C-alpha positions in Angstrom: -2.4 9.1 3.9 -2.5 9.1 7.7 -0.8 11.2 10.3 0.2 8.2 12.5 3.3 6.5 11.3 4.2 2.9 12.2 7.6 2.1 13.6 9.1 -0.1 12.2 6.4 -2.8 11.4 2.9 -2.9 12.8 0.8 -6.0 12.2 -3.1 -6.0 12.3 -5.7 -8.7 12.2 -9.0 -8.6 10.4 -11.7 -10.7 12.0 -15.5 -10.5 11.9 -15.3 -6.9 10.6 -12.9 -5.7 13.3 -9.4 -4.5 12.9 -7.2 -5.2 15.9 -3.5 -4.8 16.8 -1.4 -4.6 19.9 -0.6 -1.0 19.0 -2.5 2.1 20.0 -6.0 3.0 18.8 -4.8 5.9 16.6 -2.7 3.5 14.4 -5.5 1.0 14.3 -7.9 3.7 13.1 -5.4 4.9 10.5 -4.9 1.3 9.2 -8.6 0.7 9.1 -9.2 3.8 7.0 -6.5 2.8 4.6 -7.7 -0.8 4.4 -11.2 0.3 3.6 -9.9 2.5 0.8 -7.7 -0.2 -0.6 -10.5 -2.8 -0.4 -13.0 -0.4 -2.1 -10.5 0.3 -4.9 -9.8 -3.4 -5.4 -13.5 -4.2 -5.5 -14.1 -1.6 -8.2 -11.2 -2.9 -10.4 -12.4 -6.5 -9.8 -15.9 -5.6 -10.8 -14.8 -3.9 -13.9 -12.7 -6.9 -15.0 -15.1 -9.5 -13.8 -12.6 -10.9 -11.3 -14.5 -10.4 -8.1 -13.0 -8.9 -4.9 -9.3 -8.6 -4.5 -7.7 -10.9 -1.8 -4.9 -8.5 -1.3 -4.0 -4.8 -1.7 -1.0 -2.6 -1.2 -0.3 1.1 -1.1 3.2 2.5 -1.3 4.4 6.0 -0.6 8.0 7.2 0.0 7.6 6.9 3.8 4.7 4.4 4.2 3.6 1.0 3.0 0.2 -0.4 3.8 -0.9 -3.9 2.8 -3.7 -6.4 3.6 -4.5 -9.9 2.6 -7.4 -12.3 3.3 -6.5 -15.9 4.4 -8.6 -17.8 1.9 -12.0 -18.2 3.6 -13.4 -15.3 1.5 -12.9 -11.6 0.8 -16.0 -10.2 2.5 -15.9 -7.6 5.2 -16.3 -10.2 8.0 -13.8 -12.7 6.6 -10.4 -13.3 8.4 -7.3 -11.7 7.2 -4.4 -9.5 8.2 -2.5 -6.4 7.4 0.6 -4.4 8.1 1.9 -0.8 8.0 5.6 0.2 7.9 7.1 3.7 7.8 9.1 3.1 4.6 8.8 1.9 1.1 9.2 -1.9 1.1 8.9 -4.8 -1.3 5.5 -6.3 -1.9 6.5 -10.0 -1.6 8.4 -9.4 1.7 5.5 -7.6 3.4 2.9 -9.9 1.9 4.7 -12.9 3.2 4.7 -11.5 6.8 1.0 -10.6 6.5 -0.1 -14.0 5.2 1.8 -16.1 7.6 0.1 -14.6 10.7 -2.4 -16.9 12.5 -6.0 -16.3 11.6 
């Protein structure tokens, strides 16, 4: 997906339409692009199945896992949530737990 690789785990916050992290801007931009793609894909599936927007999404490749989750206030572009990138394939539950236990 992106040229930038997280090492070993990079956490992101989603708040008021802005992606933030203590990491460099290149990795924030890479996560934001992946997040938008995952969010769009989840919305398309949710619309097709009459389920609404997805509250979480994950992409796994051999050397990269990207995930996001909303905290429950909503699933719109300005609602609070969090995400993570890691430079390896990892378990959904393990990464989702780390993402959803961040402070909003």
